[in-house]
C-alpha positions as CSV (number, residue, x, y, z in Angstrom):
1,M,-16.8,18.0,-16.3
2,S,-19.3,15.3,-16.5
3,E,-21.2,14.5,-13.4
4,Q,-19.5,11.6,-12.8
5,E,-15.8,13.6,-12.6
6,Q,-17.8,15.8,-10.4
7,I,-18.5,13.5,-7.3
8,I,-14.9,11.9,-7.8
9,L,-13.5,15.4,-7.4
10,D,-16.1,16.5,-4.7
11,T,-15.0,13.1,-2.6
12,V,-11.4,13.5,-2.8
13,D,-11.7,17.3,-1.7
14,R,-13.5,16.2,1.5
15,F,-11.1,14.2,2.3
16,L,-8.1,16.5,2.0
17,A,-10.1,18.8,3.6
18,R,-11.2,16.8,6.6
19,D,-8.0,14.2,6.4
20,V,-5.3,15.4,4.8
21,A,-4.5,19.3,5.6
22,P,-5.4,18.9,9.6
23,V,-2.1,16.6,9.8
24,A,0.1,17.6,6.9
25,Q,2.4,20.1,8.3
26,A,3.3,17.7,11.5
27,L,3.6,14.4,9.5
28,E,5.6,16.4,6.7
29,R,8.1,18.0,9.3
30,E,8.8,14.9,11.1
31,D,8.6,12.5,7.7
32,V,6.2,10.3,8.6
33,Y,4.4,7.6,6.8
34,P,0.9,8.4,7.1
35,H,-0.4,4.8,7.4
36,E,-3.7,6.0,8.4
37,L,-4.0,8.2,5.4
38,V,-3.1,5.2,3.1
39,E,-6.1,3.1,4.6
40,K,-8.3,6.0,3.6
41,M,-6.6,6.2,0.0
42,K,-7.6,2.3,0.1
43,A,-11.2,3.2,0.4
44,L,-11.4,6.0,-2.0
45,G,-10.2,3.3,-4.7
46,L,-6.8,6.0,-5.7
47,F,-4.5,3.1,-5.5
48,G,-6.9,1.8,-8.2
49,A,-7.3,5.0,-10.3
50,T,-6.3,4.2,-13.3
51,I,-6.4,0.1,-13.7
52,G,-8.8,-1.0,-15.6
53,E,-12.6,-2.0,-14.6
54,A,-12.0,-5.5,-15.4
55,Y,-9.4,-5.7,-13.1
56,G,-11.1,-3.9,-10.3
57,G,-10.1,-0.7,-10.5
58,L,-11.4,2.2,-11.3
59,G,-10.7,2.7,-14.9
60,L,-10.3,6.8,-14.8
61,P,-9.3,8.7,-17.9
62,A,-5.7,10.7,-17.2
63,S,-7.6,13.8,-18.2
64,T,-9.6,13.1,-14.7
65,Y,-6.6,12.1,-12.8
66,V,-4.8,14.9,-13.2
67,K,-7.2,17.3,-11.6
68,I,-7.1,14.6,-8.8
69,V,-3.0,14.8,-8.5
70,E,-3.6,18.6,-8.8
71,R,-5.6,18.9,-6.0
72,I,-3.8,16.7,-3.2
73,S,-0.2,18.6,-4.4
74,A,-2.1,22.1,-3.2
75,V,-2.5,19.9,0.0
76,W,0.2,17.8,0.4
77,M,2.5,17.2,-2.7
78,S,4.1,13.7,-0.5
79,V,0.7,11.7,-1.0
80,S,0.2,11.6,-4.3
81,G,3.6,10.2,-4.7
82,I,2.5,7.3,-2.9
83,F,0.5,5.9,-5.7
84,N,1.8,7.6,-8.4
85,S,4.9,5.1,-8.9
86,H,2.6,2.6,-8.3
87,L,-0.2,2.9,-11.0
88,I,3.2,3.8,-13.5
89,M,4.2,0.0,-12.2
90,C,0.5,-0.9,-12.9
91,A,0.3,1.0,-16.0
92,A,2.8,-1.2,-17.6
93,V,1.4,-4.8,-16.2
94,E,-2.4,-3.8,-17.5
95,Q,0.2,-2.8,-21.6
96,F,2.6,-6.0,-21.5
97,G,1.5,-8.1,-18.8
98,T,0.9,-11.6,-19.9
99,Q,-2.9,-12.4,-19.1
100,S,-2.0,-14.5,-15.9
101,M,0.3,-11.5,-14.8
102,K,-2.8,-9.2,-14.8
103,E,-4.9,-11.2,-13.3
104,S,-3.0,-12.1,-10.6
105,V,-1.4,-8.5,-9.4
106,L,-3.9,-6.3,-11.1
107,P,-6.5,-6.6,-8.6
108,R,-4.5,-6.8,-5.4
109,M,-3.2,-3.6,-6.2
110,A,-6.7,-1.4,-7.4
111,T,-7.3,-2.8,-4.0
112,G,-3.7,-1.2,-2.4
113,E,-3.4,-5.1,-0.9
114,L,-0.4,-4.9,-3.0
115,R,1.1,-1.1,-2.9
116,G,4.1,-0.5,-5.6
117,G,6.9,1.6,-6.9
118,I,9.2,1.0,-9.9
119,A,12.8,0.2,-9.5
120,L,14.7,2.2,-12.0
121,T,17.3,4.3,-10.8
122,E,20.7,3.3,-9.0
123,P,23.4,4.1,-7.3
124,D,25.8,5.8,-10.4
125,C,22.9,5.6,-12.8
126,G,20.1,8.0,-13.2
127,T,18.9,9.2,-16.2
128,D,20.9,7.0,-18.5
129,L,18.6,3.9,-18.0
130,Q,21.0,1.9,-20.1
131,A,23.6,1.6,-17.8
132,V,22.0,0.3,-14.8
133,R,23.8,-3.0,-13.7
134,T,21.4,-4.6,-11.7
135,R,21.7,-8.3,-13.3
136,A,18.7,-10.9,-13.0
137,V,20.3,-14.9,-14.5
138,R,17.7,-17.3,-15.4
139,D,18.2,-20.5,-13.4
140,G,15.5,-22.7,-14.3
141,D,12.4,-21.4,-13.5
142,E,13.5,-18.9,-11.6
143,Y,15.4,-15.5,-12.0
144,V,18.1,-14.3,-9.7
145,I,18.6,-11.2,-9.1
146,D,21.4,-9.4,-7.5
147,G,22.4,-5.0,-7.3
148,T,21.6,-2.1,-6.3
149,K,18.9,0.8,-6.7
150,Q,18.8,3.9,-5.0
151,W,15.9,6.8,-4.5
152,I,13.0,4.1,-4.8
153,T,10.1,5.2,-4.0
154,N,7.4,2.7,-1.6
155,S,10.5,0.4,-1.8
156,V,10.0,0.9,2.5
157,E,6.1,0.6,3.5
158,G,5.5,-1.2,0.2
159,N,5.6,-4.3,-0.9
160,I,6.3,-5.0,-4.6
161,L,8.3,-3.7,-7.3
162,A,8.6,-3.5,-10.5
163,V,12.9,-3.9,-11.0
164,L,14.8,-2.7,-13.9
165,V,17.4,-5.3,-14.7
166,K,20.5,-6.5,-17.0
167,T,19.3,-9.8,-18.6
168,D,22.0,-9.9,-21.3
169,P,24.8,-7.6,-20.0
170,D,26.6,-8.2,-23.2
171,T,24.1,-7.6,-25.8
172,T,24.3,-4.0,-28.1
173,P,22.6,-1.8,-27.9
174,A,22.7,-1.8,-24.1
175,H,18.5,-1.9,-24.1
176,K,18.0,-5.0,-25.9
177,G,19.7,-6.8,-22.9
178,M,16.8,-5.1,-20.4
179,S,14.0,-6.8,-18.7
180,L,11.6,-5.4,-16.2
181,I,10.8,-8.0,-13.5
182,L,8.1,-8.1,-10.6
183,V,9.6,-8.6,-6.9
184,E,7.5,-8.7,-4.4
185,K,8.8,-8.2,-0.9
186,H,8.7,-10.7,0.8
187,A,10.7,-12.8,-2.0
188,G,13.5,-11.2,0.0
189,Y,14.8,-7.6,-1.1
190,R,15.8,-4.9,1.9
191,A,15.0,-1.1,1.9
192,T,16.3,0.9,3.7
193,K,15.1,4.8,3.8
194,L,16.9,7.7,2.8
195,K,16.7,11.3,4.1
196,K,15.1,14.4,1.8
197,L,15.2,17.8,1.4
198,G,11.5,17.6,0.9
199,Y,8.6,15.3,-0.2
200,R,8.8,14.3,3.5
201,G,6.1,11.3,5.0
202,V,6.5,9.4,1.5
203,D,9.4,6.7,1.6
204,T,12.1,6.6,-0.7
205,G,14.7,4.3,-0.3
206,E,17.8,2.5,-0.9
207,V,17.0,-1.3,-2.1
208,Q,19.2,-4.2,-1.8
209,F,18.4,-7.7,-4.0
210,D,21.3,-10.2,-2.8
211,G,20.3,-13.4,-4.6
212,V,17.0,-12.3,-4.2
213,R,14.6,-15.6,-6.5
214,V,11.7,-15.1,-8.3
215,P,9.5,-17.1,-10.8
216,A,10.2,-16.9,-14.4
217,E,5.9,-15.9,-14.5
218,N,7.5,-12.6,-13.1
219,L,9.2,-11.2,-15.6
220,V,7.0,-8.6,-17.4
221,G,5.9,-9.5,-21.2
222,E,6.4,-13.3,-23.2
223,Q,10.2,-12.1,-23.6
224,E,13.2,-10.9,-22.5
225,G,15.1,-7.5,-23.9
226,R,11.9,-5.3,-23.8
227,G,12.0,-4.2,-20.0
228,L,13.0,-0.3,-20.6
229,Q,10.2,0.3,-24.0
230,Q,8.1,-1.2,-21.1
231,I,8.7,1.4,-18.2
232,L,9.1,4.1,-20.3
233,S,5.5,3.6,-21.8
234,G,4.8,3.6,-18.1
235,L,6.5,6.6,-17.7
236,A,4.6,8.7,-19.7
237,L,1.5,8.4,-17.4
238,G,4.4,9.1,-14.6
239,R,5.6,12.3,-16.2
240,I,1.8,13.8,-16.8
241,N,1.3,12.9,-13.2
242,V,4.6,15.3,-12.5
243,A,3.0,17.7,-13.9
244,A,0.0,17.4,-12.1
245,R,2.1,18.1,-9.1
246,G,3.9,21.1,-10.7
247,V,0.3,22.9,-11.2
248,G,-0.9,21.9,-7.7
249,V,2.5,23.1,-5.8
250,A,2.7,26.4,-8.1
251,R,-1.4,27.1,-7.1
252,A,-0.6,26.3,-3.5
253,A,1.8,28.9,-3.5
254,L,0.3,31.7,-5.5
255,D,-3.0,30.9,-3.4
256,A,-1.1,31.5,-0.5
257,S,0.6,34.8,-1.4
258,V,-2.9,35.9,-2.6
259,R,-4.2,36.0,0.7
260,Y,-0.8,36.9,2.3
261,A,-0.5,40.1,0.0
262,Q,-4.2,41.5,1.0
263,E,-3.2,40.9,4.8
264,R,0.5,42.1,5.3
265,K,0.7,45.8,5.3
266,T,3.7,48.2,4.6
267,F,3.2,52.1,4.4
268,G,-0.3,51.9,5.6
269,V,-1.5,49.7,2.3
270,P,-1.6,45.7,1.9
271,I,1.0,44.9,0.3
272,G,-1.1,43.4,-2.9
273,Q,-1.4,47.2,-3.7
274,H,2.4,47.7,-4.5
275,Q,2.8,47.3,-8.1
276,A,6.5,45.5,-6.9
277,I,4.2,42.4,-5.9
278,Q,1.1,42.5,-8.3
279,I,3.6,41.9,-11.2
280,K,4.8,39.0,-9.3
281,L,1.0,37.8,-8.3
282,A,0.5,38.3,-12.3
283,D,3.1,36.0,-13.4
284,M,2.5,33.6,-10.6
285,V,-1.7,33.2,-11.9
286,T,0.0,33.0,-15.3
287,R,2.2,30.0,-14.4
288,V,-0.8,28.2,-13.2
289,E,-3.2,28.7,-15.9
290,A,-0.6,27.3,-18.2
291,A,1.1,25.1,-16.5
292,R,-2.5,23.2,-16.4
293,L,-3.7,23.8,-20.2
294,L,0.0,21.8,-20.7
295,T,-1.2,18.9,-18.5
296,E,-4.2,18.5,-19.4
297,K,-3.2,18.7,-23.3
298,A,-0.8,16.3,-22.3
299,A,-3.7,13.7,-20.5
300,I,-5.5,14.2,-23.3
301,A,-3.3,12.8,-25.8
302,Y,-1.9,10.0,-23.4
303,D,-6.0,9.1,-23.0
304,E,-6.2,9.2,-27.2
305,A,-4.0,6.4,-26.6
306,D,-1.5,8.8,-29.5
307,R,2.0,9.1,-28.8
308,C,2.6,11.5,-25.9
309,D,6.0,12.0,-25.2
310,M,6.2,15.6,-26.5
311,E,2.7,16.4,-24.5
312,A,4.0,14.9,-21.6
313,G,7.8,16.2,-21.5
314,M,6.7,19.7,-22.4
315,A,3.8,19.6,-19.4
316,K,6.4,18.5,-16.9
317,L,8.8,20.7,-18.0
318,F,6.7,23.7,-18.4
319,A,4.8,23.2,-14.8
320,T,7.5,21.4,-12.9
321,E,9.6,25.1,-13.6
322,A,6.3,27.0,-12.5
323,A,6.4,25.2,-9.2
324,V,9.9,26.2,-8.4
325,E,9.9,29.4,-9.6
326,N,5.9,30.1,-7.3
327,S,7.5,28.8,-4.5
328,M,10.1,31.3,-4.4
329,E,8.4,34.2,-5.3
330,A,5.8,32.7,-2.8
331,L,8.7,32.9,-0.2
332,R,9.9,36.5,-1.3
333,I,6.4,37.8,-0.6
334,H,6.4,36.4,2.4
335,G,9.6,37.2,3.6
336,A,11.0,36.1,7.1
337,Y,7.1,34.5,7.9
338,G,7.4,32.2,4.6
339,Y,10.8,31.3,5.7
340,S,9.7,29.7,9.1
341,P,8.8,25.9,9.0
342,D,5.3,26.7,10.6
343,N,4.6,28.3,7.6
344,P,3.6,25.8,4.0
345,V,5.7,28.3,1.7
346,E,8.7,26.9,3.3
347,R,7.7,23.1,2.1
348,Y,6.4,24.4,-1.0
349,Y,10.0,25.6,-1.7
350,R,11.5,22.5,-0.2
351,D,9.3,20.5,-2.2
352,A,9.6,21.8,-5.6
353,P,12.7,20.8,-6.6
354,L,12.1,17.3,-6.9
355,L,9.4,17.8,-9.8
356,V,12.6,19.1,-11.9
357,I,14.7,15.6,-11.2
358,G,12.6,13.5,-10.5
359,E,10.3,10.8,-13.6
360,G,13.5,12.4,-16.0
361,T,15.1,15.6,-15.3
362,N,14.0,18.6,-17.4
363,E,17.4,18.8,-19.1
364,M,16.3,15.3,-20.8
365,M,13.0,16.6,-21.3
366,R,13.9,19.4,-23.2
367,L,15.7,17.0,-25.4
368,I,12.9,14.3,-25.7
369,I,10.8,17.8,-27.1
370,A,13.2,18.6,-29.2
371,R,14.0,15.8,-31.0
372,Q,9.8,15.1,-31.3
373,L,9.5,18.2,-32.8
374,I,11.9,17.4,-35.4
375,E,10.6,14.2,-36.2
376,R,7.2,15.2,-36.0
377,N,8.3,17.9,-38.6
378,P,10.8,16.4,-41.4
379,I,11.4,18.3,-44.5
């Protein structure tokens, strides 16, 4: 690590130990949005972590960003979600927005004054984004937006969304009729919080657009029909983030299991001396190390501006499955104690399944990996 990176990570570690760890279990159980933590995250600059320094951000490379996310997710995964969707949106704006849009939006997002998310999924549309029905119709110098989005992080407590819409629903193929539009909450969208199995504390909502009007200049880019490509580019960073979350949860489950295996005794010895437990621990630590390496490789590819669909997909696939498997093994090692909501292991077990769904299902990741593999190795 560079000295600068070490300073940043040490600062994050202190924040987690002092401010997050003592309250995570209670806030998660009550599904309470961590307003005080968000204010402290603003002060740390986390909302501008990957935004360029020219726009007031920290300008961190993805290779540093994933280490931050892993650390946070090992303590409370929900906290990482508060700035992940936000930074996916920022990445799309920074790469494709007009200069005036970037100068207007990104500095406020870097400070956390604007906290955003990406509004993609709809009640009848998840992985198949080309099937979105939300419409944006040009009316003079404005767009009028109608439709419903679902499972949108930061939609309730945040105040701006990048909304994937159909500007031309009759175009074939469908993606050529899709655009990305920024919508601030004061424009009039309504967001209702949804209940979830895990990933509590962070807000996830259903968003309704009923004749919401926004200036035409809120279109990302200078022409319609580029929205799907724009947001998919941002999702590369999102998938690397989710992979890092997977590493964090998998590591937390491992660490808890290693401690418990030395404390809990059966037949007169710590259970860590039994081969059945040793085999589980060996598999768990191997998953963590392999997942971390895949995630770091994907982050490096992203930093080098290479196309990293395959690397991000492999990292997301392996690391999130590692989180699911390690959380299950941790619960088994802890026995009845792991099944108690007073034990963080129970939380890891509920949080991990989100990771194999979010930012594209792992089934879709396998298709992306295979297609890129073939494309990169023509005969």
